[in-house]
ZAMARGU-4260 file (C-alpha; in steps of 0.2 Angstrom, whole numbers, plus 5000, padded with zeros to 4 digits):
<rodrens>
0) 5000/5000/5000 | 5006/5017/4996 | 5007/5029/5010 | 5011/5048/5012 | 5009/5063/5023
5) 5002/5080/5016 | 4994/5084/4999 | 5010/5089/4992 | 5017/5072/4993 | 5003/5064/4983
10) 5010/5053/4969 | 5007/5060/4951 | 5002/5044/4943 | 4987/5038/4954 | 4974/5042/4941
15) 4956/5045/4947 | 4953/5037/4963 | 4939/5030/4975 | 4941/5040/4991 | 4935/5036/5008
20) 4937/5049/5022 | 4938/5048/5041 | 4949/5046/5056 | 4946/5028/5056 | 4952/5026/5074
25) 4951/5008/5079 | 4947/5002/5061 | 4932/4993/5070 | 4919/4982/5062 | 4909/4998/5056
30) 4924/5005/5048 | 4928/4988/5040 | 4911/4988/5032 | 4913/5006/5025 | 4931/5003/5019
35) 4925/4986/5011 | 4912/4996/5001 | 4925/5008/4995 | 4936/4994/4990 | 4922/4985/4981
40) 4918/5001/4971 | 4936/5003/4967 | 4938/4986/4961 | 4922/4987/4950 | 4929/5002/4941
45) 4947/4998/4940 | 4953/5012/4951 | 4964/5013/4966 | 4955/5014/4983 | 4962/5029/4993
50) 4959/5031/5012 | 4961/5050/5018 | 4964/5052/5036 | 4970/5065/5048 | 4984/5068/5061
55) 4982/5074/5075 | 4965/5070/5080 | 4953/5085/5075 | 4946/5086/5092 | 4963/5092/5099
60) 4964/5106/5087 | 4945/5111/5088 | 4945/5110/5107 | 4963/5110/5113 | 4964/5098/5128
65) 4950/5086/5122 | 4961/5074/5113 | 4952/5057/5114 | 4961/5041/5119 | 4968/5033/5103
70) 4963/5015/5099 | 4976/5013/5084 | 4993/5021/5080 | 4995/5027/5063 | 5006/5013/5058
75) 4994/5000/5065 | 4980/5009/5056 | 4990/5008/5040 | 4993/4989/5043 | 4974/4986/5046
80) 4967/4996/5031 | 4980/4988/5019 | 4974/4971/5025 | 4956/4977/5019 | 4962/4980/5002
85) 4965/4999/5002 | 4978/5004/4989 | 4984/5021/4996 | 4983/5031/5012 | 4985/5049/5013
90) 4988/5057/5030 | 4983/5076/5031 | 4990/5086/5045 | 4975/5093/5054 | 4980/5111/5058
95) 4971/5127/5063 | 4972/5133/5045 | 4965/5116/5039 | 4951/5117/5052 | 4945/5134/5045
100) 4944/5127/5027 | 4927/5129/5020 | 4918/5113/5013 | 4919/5120/4996 | 4938/5123/4997
105) 4940/5105/5005 | 4931/5097/4990 | 4940/5107/4976 | 4957/5108/4984 | 4959/5091/4993
110) 4947/5079/4983 | 4947/5086/4966 | 4964/5095/4963 | 4975/5083/4973 | 4967/5067/4975
115) 4958/5067/4958 | 4942/5059/4965 | 4930/5049/4954 | 4920/5043/4969 | 4918/5046/4987
120) 4912/5033/5000 | 4909/5039/5018 | 4898/5036/5032 | 4880/5043/5032 | 4884/5054/5046
125) 4900/5061/5038 | 4904/5080/5040 | 4918/5091/5034 | 4924/5108/5032 | 4924/5123/5044
130) 4912/5120/5059 | 4907/5103/5051 | 4896/5113/5039 | 4898/5100/5025 | 4887/5084/5024
135) 4884/5070/5013 | 4870/5080/5005 | 4882/5095/5001 | 4896/5084/4995 | 4883/5075/4983
140) 4879/5092/4976 | 4897/5096/4974 | 4900/5079/4966 | 4888/5084/4952 | 4897/5100/4949
145) 4915/5092/4949 | 4910/5075/4941 | 4912/5063/4955 | 4899/5051/4964 | 4895/5051/4982
150) 4889/5036/4993 | 4884/5038/5011 | 4885/5021/5019 | 4873/5017/5034 | 4882/5015/5051
155) 4884/4997/5057 | 4875/4991/5073 | 4879/4978/5086 | 4868/4968/5098 | 4876/4969/5115
160) 4873/4957/5130 | 4873/4958/5149 | 4892/4959/5150 | 4893/4976/5141 | 4891/4994/5146
165) 4874/4995/5138 | 4862/4980/5133 | 4853/4980/5117 | 4856/4987/5099 | 4871/5000/5098
170) 4879/5009/5084 | 4897/5003/5083 | 4909/5018/5086 | 4926/5022/5092 | 4918/5032/5107
175) 4909/5016/5112 | 4925/5006/5111 | 4935/5019/5121 | 4922/5018/5135 | 4923/4999/5135
180) 4942/4999/5136 | 4942/5013/5149 | 4931/5001/5160 | 4942/4986/5157 | 4928/4977/5147
185) 4938/4969/5134 | 4926/4956/5127 | 4913/4969/5121 | 4928/4980/5114 | 4934/4965/5105
190) 4917/4961/5097 | 4915/4979/5091 | 4933/4979/5085 | 4933/4962/5077 | 4949/4958/5086
195) 4957/4960/5104 | 4961/4978/5108 | 4980/4982/5106 | 4991/4995/5112 | 5009/4997/5105
200) 5025/5004/5111 | 5043/5000/5115 | 5050/4989/5129 | 5059/4999/5141 | 5069/4996/5157
205) 5058/4997/5173 | 5063/4994/5191 | 5066/4976/5187 | 5056/4971/5203 | 5047/4957/5193
210) 5063/4948/5189 | 5067/4948/5208 | 5050/4940/5211 | 5052/4927/5198 | 5041/4936/5186
215) 5051/4946/5174 | 5040/4958/5164 | 5041/4968/5148 | 5038/4986/5153 | 5029/4993/5138
220) 5030/5012/5135 | 5016/5018/5124 | 5014/5035/5115 | 5003/5049/5123 | 4984/5047/5121
225) 4985/5028/5119 | 4969/5020/5125 | 4976/5010/5139 | 4963/4999/5148 | 4958/5001/5166
230) 4970/4997/5180 | 4970/4978/5183 | 4977/4961/5178 | 4973/4954/5161 | 4975/4939/5151
235) 4981/4942/5133 | 4997/4942/5122 | 5012/4951/5117 | 5016/4953/5099 | 5034/4957/5093
240) 5034/4968/5077 | 5046/4972/5064 | 5050/4991/5067 | 5052/4994/5049 | 5038/4985/5041
245) 5026/4983/5056 | 5024/4965/5052 | 5021/4953/5066 | 5037/4943/5070 | 5031/4932/5084
250) 5018/4932/5098 | 5017/4924/5115 | 5003/4923/5128 | 5005/4935/5143 | 4998/4940/5160
255) 4997/4959/5159 | 4997/4971/5173 | 4991/4989/5171 | 4993/5001/5186 | 5004/5009/5198
260) 5010/4994/5208 | 5002/4999/5224 | 5010/4985/5235 | 5026/4995/5232 | 5018/5012/5234
265) 5021/5016/5215 | 5015/5032/5207 | 5019/5030/5189 | 5006/5020/5179 | 5014/5006/5169
270) 5009/4992/5157 | 5019/4976/5161 | 5018/4959/5152 | 5024/4943/5159 | 5026/4931/5144
275) 5022/4913/5148 | 5035/4900/5143 | 5046/4913/5136 | 5065/4917/5138 | 5074/4931/5130
280) 5078/4950/5131 | 5065/4961/5124 | 5072/4978/5128 | 5070/4990/5114 | 5058/4979/5104
285) 5043/4987/5096 | 5028/4977/5103 | 5010/4976/5104 | 5000/4971/5119 | 4983/4963/5116
290) 4970/4962/5130 | 4958/4947/5130 | 4950/4947/5147 | 4952/4957/5164 | 4956/4944/5178
295) 4955/4956/5193 | 4957/4974/5199 | 4974/4981/5204 | 4976/4977/5222 | 4988/4982/5236
300) 4995/4967/5245 | 5001/4966/5263 | 5018/4959/5258 | 5028/4951/5244 | 5022/4933/5248
305) 5004/4938/5245 | 5009/4947/5229 | 5018/4932/5222 | 5004/4920/5227 | 4992/4932/5217
310) 5004/4932/5202 | 5004/4913/5203 | 4985/4913/5202 | 4985/4927/5188 | 4996/4915/5177
315) 4985/4900/5180 | 4970/4911/5176 | 4978/4917/5160 | 4982/4900/5155 | 4963/4895/5158
320) 4956/4910/5149 | 4968/4907/5134 | 4964/4888/5133 | 4982/4884/5137 | 4979/4871/5151
</rodrens>
């Protein structure tokens, strides 16, 4: 998949394109349906499918200090959309100047002049331009003027159960998934995503206390605004990735701790993964931590003996949840 940042870097030989526009944070099941529609339109017309997204999140520019928790890094987003058949991905810097761009200017400058759009596929609630004044209806009108078609795709729904934040029919959204992750509800998050929630980062040196307790952990430092689950202990896995291509090199089941280590009066929130049946040095590795199920809340224990006994149970519970018994 071709990938570039900024309109000026757009390749000159793309030809006319089928464009889908959005943040696509999470690339969840609703996004997957929308992108699948765009890819199908592109294949049927023999044109490349181009995904247009933004960085940073528009909320941070429109309302400074309101940056939402991010479900997928830009590299992970690129990996996921490429797997769905997208041919090219353009990342536009979302600046105050861009925020003030009128819907008409966005259409003409971005879609027509630079991306040579033949067709646009977006969600039915899509808005664009200054103060979100542009809608699917206005884009359709501009499409008639400039010679491109517009398709507004209905939002995807999900029937939730008693183990979720809300029971009944909900619209799949990044906001809903962020709420699930923040509450530590990983099963409903995974159902909406279509896969376990993953955070990414670099393995850094911690206080090495886990090694002293017989449970050496990979201390994963993730970028700012990452959607880290609620404090607690989780069953999941650690994925080792190639830092250049982003491809998965290997993965291993893991018991994952999120929190401040209250038994030792810790104050810094960390994500630490104990890899089951693994030996090796992961310092400096680019990894992903996938969360399958929350096992228990983060607790302060009376002493090291109680903590180690709890860790023994956490590993046994992780094996049971992951079907490793």
